[in-house]
PyMOL Python script that loads the backbone (N, CA, C, O; Angstrom):
from pymol import cmd

cmd.read_pdbstr("""\
ATOM      1  N   MET A   1     121.899  59.425  48.277  1.00  0.00           N
ATOM      2  CA  MET A   1     121.796  57.995  48.034  1.00  0.00           C
ATOM      3  C   MET A   1     121.101  57.326  49.218  1.00  0.00           C
ATOM      4  O   MET A   1     121.479  57.541  50.370  1.00  0.00           O
ATOM      5  N   THR A   2     120.107  56.533  48.935  1.00  0.00           N
ATOM      6  CA  THR A   2     119.364  55.829  49.969  1.00  0.00           C
ATOM      7  C   THR A   2     120.145  54.590  50.414  1.00  0.00           C
ATOM      8  O   THR A   2     120.576  53.796  49.578  1.00  0.00           O
ATOM      9  N   PRO A   3     120.327  54.425  51.721  1.00  0.00           N
ATOM     10  CA  PRO A   3     121.043  53.239  52.210  1.00  0.00           C
ATOM     11  C   PRO A   3     120.324  51.950  51.796  1.00  0.00           C
ATOM     12  O   PRO A   3     119.096  51.899  51.725  1.00  0.00           O
ATOM     13  N   ASN A   4     121.101  50.939  51.533  1.00  0.00           N
ATOM     14  CA  ASN A   4     120.579  49.639  51.142  1.00  0.00           C
ATOM     15  C   ASN A   4     120.002  48.935  52.377  1.00  0.00           C
ATOM     16  O   ASN A   4     120.736  48.669  53.329  1.00  0.00           O
ATOM     17  N   PRO A   5     118.700  48.631  52.374  1.00  0.00           N
ATOM     18  CA  PRO A   5     118.094  47.969  53.541  1.00  0.00           C
ATOM     19  C   PRO A   5     118.761  46.643  53.902  1.00  0.00           C
ATOM     20  O   PRO A   5     118.795  46.271  55.075  1.00  0.00           O
ATOM     21  N   TYR A   6     119.281  45.939  52.928  1.00  0.00           N
ATOM     22  CA  TYR A   6     119.964  44.684  53.222  1.00  0.00           C
ATOM     23  C   TYR A   6     121.155  44.923  54.149  1.00  0.00           C
ATOM     24  O   TYR A   6     121.361  44.169  55.100  1.00  0.00           O
ATOM     25  N   TYR A   7     121.939  45.969  53.878  1.00  0.00           N
ATOM     26  CA  TYR A   7     123.114  46.232  54.700  1.00  0.00           C
ATOM     27  C   TYR A   7     122.751  46.838  56.053  1.00  0.00           C
ATOM     28  O   TYR A   7     123.522  46.728  57.006  1.00  0.00           O
ATOM     29  N   ILE A   8     121.596  47.469  56.145  1.00  0.00           N
ATOM     30  CA  ILE A   8     121.097  47.883  57.460  1.00  0.00           C
ATOM     31  C   ILE A   8     120.768  46.620  58.263  1.00  0.00           C
ATOM     32  O   ILE A   8     121.080  46.537  59.451  1.00  0.00           O
ATOM     33  N   TYR A   9     120.140  45.645  57.614  1.00  0.00           N
ATOM     34  CA  TYR A   9     119.851  44.369  58.279  1.00  0.00           C
ATOM     35  C   TYR A   9     121.141  43.672  58.698  1.00  0.00           C
ATOM     36  O   TYR A   9     121.231  43.150  59.809  1.00  0.00           O
ATOM     37  N   VAL A  10     122.141  43.661  57.814  1.00  0.00           N
ATOM     38  CA  VAL A  10     123.438  43.053  58.144  1.00  0.00           C
ATOM     39  C   VAL A  10     124.032  43.748  59.366  1.00  0.00           C
ATOM     40  O   VAL A  10     124.534  43.093  60.280  1.00  0.00           O
ATOM     41  N   THR A  11     123.972  45.067  59.375  1.00  0.00           N
ATOM     42  CA  THR A  11     124.470  45.835  60.513  1.00  0.00           C
ATOM     43  C   THR A  11     123.724  45.450  61.782  1.00  0.00           C
ATOM     44  O   THR A  11     124.336  45.254  62.832  1.00  0.00           O
ATOM     45  N   LEU A  12     122.406  45.340  61.688  1.00  0.00           N
ATOM     46  CA  LEU A  12     121.602  44.952  62.840  1.00  0.00           C
ATOM     47  C   LEU A  12     122.007  43.569  63.344  1.00  0.00           C
ATOM     48  O   LEU A  12     122.177  43.371  64.547  1.00  0.00           O
ATOM     49  N   HIS A  13     122.158  42.624  62.439  1.00  0.00           N
ATOM     50  CA  HIS A  13     122.553  41.270  62.829  1.00  0.00           C
ATOM     51  C   HIS A  13     123.910  41.278  63.535  1.00  0.00           C
ATOM     52  O   HIS A  13     124.076  40.649  64.580  1.00  0.00           O
ATOM     53  N   LEU A  14     124.867  41.984  62.966  1.00  0.00           N
ATOM     54  CA  LEU A  14     126.195  42.043  63.575  1.00  0.00           C
ATOM     55  C   LEU A  14     126.159  42.746  64.928  1.00  0.00           C
ATOM     56  O   LEU A  14     126.860  42.343  65.855  1.00  0.00           O
ATOM     57  N   LEU A  15     125.349  43.791  65.046  1.00  0.00           N
ATOM     58  CA  LEU A  15     125.200  44.474  66.334  1.00  0.00           C
ATOM     59  C   LEU A  15     124.627  43.529  67.380  1.00  0.00           C
ATOM     60  O   LEU A  15     125.081  43.517  68.524  1.00  0.00           O
ATOM     61  N   GLU A  16     123.631  42.735  66.990  1.00  0.00           N
ATOM     62  CA  GLU A  16     123.034  41.784  67.929  1.00  0.00           C
ATOM     63  C   GLU A  16     124.045  40.716  68.354  1.00  0.00           C
ATOM     64  O   GLU A  16     124.015  40.249  69.492  1.00  0.00           O
ATOM     65  N   CYS A  17     124.922  40.340  67.457  1.00  0.00           N
ATOM     66  CA  CYS A  17     125.963  39.361  67.804  1.00  0.00           C
ATOM     67  C   CYS A  17     126.955  39.952  68.808  1.00  0.00           C
ATOM     68  O   CYS A  17     127.479  39.239  69.665  1.00  0.00           O
ATOM     69  N   LEU A  18     127.205  41.245  68.697  1.00  0.00           N
ATOM     70  CA  LEU A  18     128.150  41.901  69.599  1.00  0.00           C
ATOM     71  C   LEU A  18     127.517  42.317  70.928  1.00  0.00           C
ATOM     72  O   LEU A  18     128.202  42.396  71.948  1.00  0.00           O
ATOM     73  N   ASP A  19     126.221  42.579  70.914  1.00  0.00           N
ATOM     74  CA  ASP A  19     125.535  43.075  72.106  1.00  0.00           C
ATOM     75  C   ASP A  19     124.213  42.337  72.268  1.00  0.00           C
ATOM     76  O   ASP A  19     123.204  42.690  71.658  1.00  0.00           O
ATOM     77  N   GLU A  20     124.242  41.317  73.096  1.00  0.00           N
ATOM     78  CA  GLU A  20     123.077  40.463  73.298  1.00  0.00           C
ATOM     79  C   GLU A  20     121.851  41.228  73.785  1.00  0.00           C
ATOM     80  O   GLU A  20     120.725  40.830  73.489  1.00  0.00           O
ATOM     81  N   THR A  21     122.044  42.308  74.519  1.00  0.00           N
ATOM     82  CA  THR A  21     120.905  43.063  75.055  1.00  0.00           C
ATOM     83  C   THR A  21     120.092  43.720  73.939  1.00  0.00           C
ATOM     84  O   THR A  21     118.903  43.989  74.112  1.00  0.00           O
ATOM     85  N   LEU A  22     120.721  43.974  72.811  1.00  0.00           N
ATOM     86  CA  LEU A  22     120.004  44.582  71.689  1.00  0.00           C
ATOM     87  C   LEU A  22     118.896  43.666  71.182  1.00  0.00           C
ATOM     88  O   LEU A  22     117.887  44.148  70.668  1.00  0.00           O
ATOM     89  N   ALA A  23     119.065  42.384  71.314  1.00  0.00           N
ATOM     90  CA  ALA A  23     118.068  41.420  70.852  1.00  0.00           C
ATOM     91  C   ALA A  23     116.725  41.613  71.557  1.00  0.00           C
ATOM     92  O   ALA A  23     115.688  41.211  71.029  1.00  0.00           O
ATOM     93  N   TYR A  24     116.732  42.220  72.738  1.00  0.00           N
ATOM     94  CA  TYR A  24     115.509  42.399  73.509  1.00  0.00           C
ATOM     95  C   TYR A  24     114.801  43.723  73.223  1.00  0.00           C
ATOM     96  O   TYR A  24     113.726  43.983  73.764  1.00  0.00           O
ATOM     97  N   GLU A  25     115.391  44.544  72.388  1.00  0.00           N
ATOM     98  CA  GLU A  25     114.758  45.812  72.005  1.00  0.00           C
ATOM     99  C   GLU A  25     113.633  45.556  71.005  1.00  0.00           C
ATOM    100  O   GLU A  25     113.629  44.533  70.319  1.00  0.00           O
ATOM    101  N   ALA A  26     112.694  46.472  70.925  1.00  0.00           N
ATOM    102  CA  ALA A  26     111.638  46.388  69.916  1.00  0.00           C
ATOM    103  C   ALA A  26     112.256  46.530  68.525  1.00  0.00           C
ATOM    104  O   ALA A  26     113.247  47.239  68.347  1.00  0.00           O
ATOM    105  N   LEU A  27     111.674  45.861  67.562  1.00  0.00           N
ATOM    106  CA  LEU A  27     112.239  45.829  66.214  1.00  0.00           C
ATOM    107  C   LEU A  27     112.397  47.227  65.610  1.00  0.00           C
ATOM    108  O   LEU A  27     113.410  47.504  64.969  1.00  0.00           O
ATOM    109  N   ASP A  28     111.420  48.106  65.801  1.00  0.00           N
ATOM    110  CA  ASP A  28     111.541  49.446  65.221  1.00  0.00           C
ATOM    111  C   ASP A  28     112.700  50.223  65.847  1.00  0.00           C
ATOM    112  O   ASP A  28     113.362  51.008  65.167  1.00  0.00           O
ATOM    113  N   ILE A  29     112.944  50.006  67.130  1.00  0.00           N
ATOM    114  CA  ILE A  29     114.074  50.662  67.793  1.00  0.00           C
ATOM    115  C   ILE A  29     115.385  50.090  67.276  1.00  0.00           C
ATOM    116  O   ILE A  29     116.324  50.833  66.993  1.00  0.00           O
ATOM    117  N   LYS A  30     115.447  48.758  67.153  1.00  0.00           N
ATOM    118  CA  LYS A  30     116.655  48.117  66.631  1.00  0.00           C
ATOM    119  C   LYS A  30     116.950  48.601  65.212  1.00  0.00           C
ATOM    120  O   LYS A  30     118.106  48.851  64.870  1.00  0.00           O
ATOM    121  N   TRP A  31     115.918  48.734  64.393  1.00  0.00           N
ATOM    122  CA  TRP A  31     116.116  49.173  63.007  1.00  0.00           C
ATOM    123  C   TRP A  31     116.666  50.599  62.981  1.00  0.00           C
ATOM    124  O   TRP A  31     117.572  50.905  62.205  1.00  0.00           O
ATOM    125  N   ASP A  32     116.120  51.463  63.825  1.00  0.00           N
ATOM    126  CA  ASP A  32     116.607  52.851  63.890  1.00  0.00           C
ATOM    127  C   ASP A  32     118.071  52.893  64.331  1.00  0.00           C
ATOM    128  O   ASP A  32     118.870  53.648  63.777  1.00  0.00           O
ATOM    129  N   ILE A  33     118.412  52.088  65.320  1.00  0.00           N
ATOM    130  CA  ILE A  33     119.792  52.028  65.794  1.00  0.00           C
ATOM    131  C   ILE A  33     120.705  51.543  64.678  1.00  0.00           C
ATOM    132  O   ILE A  33     121.746  52.145  64.415  1.00  0.00           O
ATOM    133  N   ALA A  34     120.315  50.453  64.021  1.00  0.00           N
ATOM    134  CA  ALA A  34     121.129  49.901  62.931  1.00  0.00           C
ATOM    135  C   ALA A  34     121.264  50.896  61.788  1.00  0.00           C
ATOM    136  O   ALA A  34     122.329  50.991  61.178  1.00  0.00           O
ATOM    137  N   SER A  35     120.211  51.634  61.490  1.00  0.00           N
ATOM    138  CA  SER A  35     120.260  52.642  60.417  1.00  0.00           C
ATOM    139  C   SER A  35     121.265  53.738  60.752  1.00  0.00           C
ATOM    140  O   SER A  35     122.034  54.167  59.891  1.00  0.00           O
ATOM    141  N   GLU A  36     121.256  54.191  62.007  1.00  0.00           N
ATOM    142  CA  GLU A  36     122.201  55.229  62.432  1.00  0.00           C
ATOM    143  C   GLU A  36     123.639  54.713  62.414  1.00  0.00           C
ATOM    144  O   GLU A  36     124.551  55.410  61.968  1.00  0.00           O
ATOM    145  N   VAL A  37     123.831  53.506  62.897  1.00  0.00           N
ATOM    146  CA  VAL A  37     125.173  52.927  62.914  1.00  0.00           C
ATOM    147  C   VAL A  37     125.665  52.705  61.489  1.00  0.00           C
ATOM    148  O   VAL A  37     126.828  52.965  61.183  1.00  0.00           O
ATOM    149  N   TYR A  38     124.783  52.226  60.622  1.00  0.00           N
ATOM    150  CA  TYR A  38     125.170  51.996  59.223  1.00  0.00           C
ATOM    151  C   TYR A  38     125.566  53.319  58.563  1.00  0.00           C
ATOM    152  O   TYR A  38     126.522  53.363  57.788  1.00  0.00           O
ATOM    153  N   GLN A  39     124.843  54.387  58.864  1.00  0.00           N
ATOM    154  CA  GLN A  39     125.194  55.701  58.299  1.00  0.00           C
ATOM    155  C   GLN A  39     126.570  56.137  58.802  1.00  0.00           C
ATOM    156  O   GLN A  39     127.363  56.688  58.039  1.00  0.00           O
ATOM    157  N   LYS A  40     126.854  55.896  60.069  1.00  0.00           N
ATOM    158  CA  LYS A  40     128.187  56.211  60.606  1.00  0.00           C
ATOM    159  C   LYS A  40     129.250  55.388  59.886  1.00  0.00           C
ATOM    160  O   LYS A  40     130.334  55.887  59.584  1.00  0.00           O
ATOM    161  N   PHE A  41     128.931  54.125  59.615  1.00  0.00           N
ATOM    162  CA  PHE A  41     129.861  53.280  58.860  1.00  0.00           C
ATOM    163  C   PHE A  41     130.120  53.873  57.475  1.00  0.00           C
ATOM    164  O   PHE A  41     131.268  53.959  57.037  1.00  0.00           O
ATOM    165  N   LEU A  42     129.052  54.280  56.789  1.00  0.00           N
ATOM    166  CA  LEU A  42     129.207  54.817  55.434  1.00  0.00           C
ATOM    167  C   LEU A  42     130.132  56.030  55.412  1.00  0.00           C
ATOM    168  O   LEU A  42     130.839  56.254  54.430  1.00  0.00           O
ATOM    169  N   ASP A  43     130.129  56.801  56.477  1.00  0.00           N
ATOM    170  CA  ASP A  43     130.946  58.005  56.568  1.00  0.00           C
ATOM    171  C   ASP A  43     132.330  57.732  57.151  1.00  0.00           C
ATOM    172  O   ASP A  43     133.126  58.655  57.327  1.00  0.00           O
ATOM    173  N   SER A  44     132.615  56.477  57.447  1.00  0.00           N
ATOM    174  CA  SER A  44     133.865  56.135  58.133  1.00  0.00           C
ATOM    175  C   SER A  44     134.974  55.725  57.167  1.00  0.00           C
ATOM    176  O   SER A  44     134.756  55.534  55.971  1.00  0.00           O
ATOM    177  N   LYS A  45     136.155  55.599  57.730  1.00  0.00           N
ATOM    178  CA  LYS A  45     137.314  55.143  56.957  1.00  0.00           C
ATOM    179  C   LYS A  45     137.240  53.659  56.632  1.00  0.00           C
ATOM    180  O   LYS A  45     138.016  53.164  55.814  1.00  0.00           O
ATOM    181  N   TYR A  46     136.318  52.947  57.260  1.00  0.00           N
ATOM    182  CA  TYR A  46     136.179  51.506  57.037  1.00  0.00           C
ATOM    183  C   TYR A  46     135.384  51.181  55.772  1.00  0.00           C
ATOM    184  O   TYR A  46     135.407  50.046  55.295  1.00  0.00           O
ATOM    185  N   ASN A  47     134.700  52.150  55.245  1.00  0.00           N
ATOM    186  CA  ASN A  47     133.885  51.961  54.045  1.00  0.00           C
ATOM    187  C   ASN A  47     134.795  52.072  52.811  1.00  0.00           C
ATOM    188  O   ASN A  47     134.951  53.146  52.230  1.00  0.00           O
ATOM    189  N   VAL A  48     135.382  50.948  52.434  1.00  0.00           N
ATOM    190  CA  VAL A  48     136.315  50.910  51.305  1.00  0.00           C
ATOM    191  C   VAL A  48     135.802  49.935  50.249  1.00  0.00           C
ATOM    192  O   VAL A  48     134.986  49.059  50.536  1.00  0.00           O
ATOM    193  N   GLU A  49     136.284  50.102  49.050  1.00  0.00           N
ATOM    194  CA  GLU A  49     135.818  49.249  47.957  1.00  0.00           C
ATOM    195  C   GLU A  49     136.737  48.070  47.688  1.00  0.00           C
ATOM    196  O   GLU A  49     136.508  47.317  46.741  1.00  0.00           O
ATOM    197  N   THR A  50     137.767  47.895  48.497  1.00  0.00           N
ATOM    198  CA  THR A  50     138.716  46.804  48.280  1.00  0.00           C
ATOM    199  C   THR A  50     138.310  45.525  49.006  1.00  0.00           C
ATOM    200  O   THR A  50     138.956  44.490  48.842  1.00  0.00           O
ATOM    201  N   LYS A  51     137.229  45.590  49.818  1.00  0.00           N
ATOM    202  CA  LYS A  51     136.710  44.429  50.553  1.00  0.00           C
ATOM    203  C   LYS A  51     135.198  44.406  50.386  1.00  0.00           C
ATOM    204  O   LYS A  51     134.592  45.374  49.925  1.00  0.00           O
ATOM    205  N   SER A  52     134.611  43.296  50.765  1.00  0.00           N
ATOM    206  CA  SER A  52     133.150  43.222  50.719  1.00  0.00           C
ATOM    207  C   SER A  52     132.564  44.189  51.749  1.00  0.00           C
ATOM    208  O   SER A  52     133.191  44.486  52.765  1.00  0.00           O
ATOM    209  N   GLU A  53     131.363  44.668  51.472  1.00  0.00           N
ATOM    210  CA  GLU A  53     130.720  45.594  52.411  1.00  0.00           C
ATOM    211  C   GLU A  53     130.471  44.911  53.753  1.00  0.00           C
ATOM    212  O   GLU A  53     130.588  45.546  54.801  1.00  0.00           O
ATOM    213  N   TYR A  54     130.134  43.646  53.731  1.00  0.00           N
ATOM    214  CA  TYR A  54     129.946  42.887  54.973  1.00  0.00           C
ATOM    215  C   TYR A  54     131.219  42.928  55.815  1.00  0.00           C
ATOM    216  O   TYR A  54     131.176  43.246  57.003  1.00  0.00           O
ATOM    217  N   ASP A  55     132.350  42.606  55.191  1.00  0.00           N
ATOM    218  CA  ASP A  55     133.621  42.614  55.918  1.00  0.00           C
ATOM    219  C   ASP A  55     133.953  44.004  56.451  1.00  0.00           C
ATOM    220  O   ASP A  55     134.481  44.139  57.555  1.00  0.00           O
ATOM    221  N   CYS A  56     133.647  45.022  55.678  1.00  0.00           N
ATOM    222  CA  CYS A  56     133.910  46.398  56.109  1.00  0.00           C
ATOM    223  C   CYS A  56     133.039  46.775  57.313  1.00  0.00           C
ATOM    224  O   CYS A  56     133.520  47.397  58.261  1.00  0.00           O
ATOM    225  N   ILE A  57     131.768  46.400  57.271  1.00  0.00           N
ATOM    226  CA  ILE A  57     130.868  46.687  58.391  1.00  0.00           C
ATOM    227  C   ILE A  57     131.341  45.948  59.639  1.00  0.00           C
ATOM    228  O   ILE A  57     131.372  46.515  60.731  1.00  0.00           O
ATOM    229  N   GLU A  58     131.706  44.687  59.468  1.00  0.00           N
ATOM    230  CA  GLU A  58     132.192  43.893  60.600  1.00  0.00           C
ATOM    231  C   GLU A  58     133.446  44.526  61.210  1.00  0.00           C
ATOM    232  O   GLU A  58     133.574  44.604  62.432  1.00  0.00           O
ATOM    233  N   GLU A  59     134.353  44.968  60.372  1.00  0.00           N
ATOM    234  CA  GLU A  59     135.573  45.614  60.858  1.00  0.00           C
ATOM    235  C   GLU A  59     135.241  46.916  61.587  1.00  0.00           C
ATOM    236  O   GLU A  59     135.803  47.198  62.645  1.00  0.00           O
ATOM    237  N   PHE A  60     134.335  47.700  61.025  1.00  0.00           N
ATOM    238  CA  PHE A  60     133.894  48.941  61.651  1.00  0.00           C
ATOM    239  C   PHE A  60     133.343  48.679  63.046  1.00  0.00           C
ATOM    240  O   PHE A  60     133.719  49.355  64.004  1.00  0.00           O
ATOM    241  N   LEU A  61     132.449  47.696  63.160  1.00  0.00           N
ATOM    242  CA  LEU A  61     131.824  47.403  64.450  1.00  0.00           C
ATOM    243  C   LEU A  61     132.817  46.834  65.455  1.00  0.00           C
ATOM    244  O   LEU A  61     132.653  47.007  66.662  1.00  0.00           O
ATOM    245  N   THR A  62     133.829  46.166  64.965  1.00  0.00           N
ATOM    246  CA  THR A  62     134.848  45.586  65.841  1.00  0.00           C
ATOM    247  C   THR A  62     135.791  46.655  66.390  1.00  0.00           C
ATOM    248  O   THR A  62     136.266  46.552  67.521  1.00  0.00           O
ATOM    249  N   HIS A  63     136.058  47.681  65.582  1.00  0.00           N
ATOM    250  CA  HIS A  63     137.076  48.666  65.963  1.00  0.00           C
ATOM    251  C   HIS A  63     136.534  50.002  66.461  1.00  0.00           C
ATOM    252  O   HIS A  63     137.274  50.776  67.067  1.00  0.00           O
ATOM    253  N   GLU A  64     135.278  50.282  66.221  1.00  0.00           N
ATOM    254  CA  GLU A  64     134.712  51.558  66.653  1.00  0.00           C
ATOM    255  C   GLU A  64     133.751  51.336  67.815  1.00  0.00           C
ATOM    256  O   GLU A  64     132.912  50.437  67.761  1.00  0.00           O
ATOM    257  N   PRO A  65     133.866  52.145  68.860  1.00  0.00           N
ATOM    258  CA  PRO A  65     132.930  51.996  69.983  1.00  0.00           C
ATOM    259  C   PRO A  65     131.524  52.444  69.559  1.00  0.00           C
ATOM    260  O   PRO A  65     131.323  53.580  69.128  1.00  0.00           O
ATOM    261  N   ILE A  66     130.579  51.547  69.690  1.00  0.00           N
ATOM    262  CA  ILE A  66     129.193  51.838  69.320  1.00  0.00           C
ATOM    263  C   ILE A  66     128.337  51.639  70.556  1.00  0.00           C
ATOM    264  O   ILE A  66     128.279  50.543  71.115  1.00  0.00           O
ATOM    265  N   SER A  67     127.680  52.694  70.973  1.00  0.00           N
ATOM    266  CA  SER A  67     126.787  52.595  72.125  1.00  0.00           C
ATOM    267  C   SER A  67     125.393  52.964  71.664  1.00  0.00           C
ATOM    268  O   SER A  67     125.156  54.096  71.242  1.00  0.00           O
ATOM    269  N   HIS A  68     124.469  52.024  71.740  1.00  0.00           N
ATOM    270  CA  HIS A  68     123.098  52.329  71.338  1.00  0.00           C
ATOM    271  C   HIS A  68     122.293  52.897  72.491  1.00  0.00           C
ATOM    272  O   HIS A  68     121.205  53.430  72.272  1.00  0.00           O
ATOM    273  N   ASP A  69     122.802  52.798  73.723  1.00  0.00           N
ATOM    274  CA  ASP A  69     122.077  53.339  74.878  1.00  0.00           C
ATOM    275  C   ASP A  69     121.887  54.839  74.759  1.00  0.00           C
ATOM    276  O   ASP A  69     120.820  55.359  75.084  1.00  0.00           O
ATOM    277  N   GLU A  70     122.915  55.538  74.295  1.00  0.00           N
ATOM    278  CA  GLU A  70     122.802  56.990  74.177  1.00  0.00           C
ATOM    279  C   GLU A  70     121.836  57.381  73.075  1.00  0.00           C
ATOM    280  O   GLU A  70     121.266  58.471  73.118  1.00  0.00           O
ATOM    281  N   ASP A  71     121.639  56.518  72.093  1.00  0.00           N
ATOM    282  CA  ASP A  71     120.705  56.810  71.010  1.00  0.00           C
ATOM    283  C   ASP A  71     119.268  56.761  71.497  1.00  0.00           C
ATOM    284  O   ASP A  71     118.396  57.408  70.917  1.00  0.00           O
ATOM    285  N   ASN A  72     119.006  55.994  72.566  1.00  0.00           N
ATOM    286  CA  ASN A  72     117.642  55.842  73.059  1.00  0.00           C
ATOM    287  C   ASN A  72     117.281  56.865  74.123  1.00  0.00           C
ATOM    288  O   ASN A  72     116.131  56.916  74.560  1.00  0.00           O
ATOM    289  N   GLU A  73     118.228  57.673  74.542  1.00  0.00           N
ATOM    290  CA  GLU A  73     117.926  58.645  75.605  1.00  0.00           C
ATOM    291  C   GLU A  73     117.301  59.890  75.046  1.00  0.00           C
ATOM    292  O   GLU A  73     116.982  60.812  75.797  1.00  0.00           O
TER     293      GLU A  73
END
""", "prot")
cmd.dss("prot")
cmd.show_as("cartoon", "prot")
cmd.util.cbc("prot")
cmd.orient("prot")
């Protein structure tokens, strides 16, 4: 199943809200980071059908440590 680009964008937006330094990355790098994080979300316990996907992504990002620095190394 191909990830929904809208929810990758939502993930990117939420990541930027949590980590201001991400806003200064190049867009293609930010998109790759958001795509990887979104895939981790899809495989996580936070991906449930009893809440909106937005709320689930927000909860995932709030409770799981996400470091994009290691993704760029």
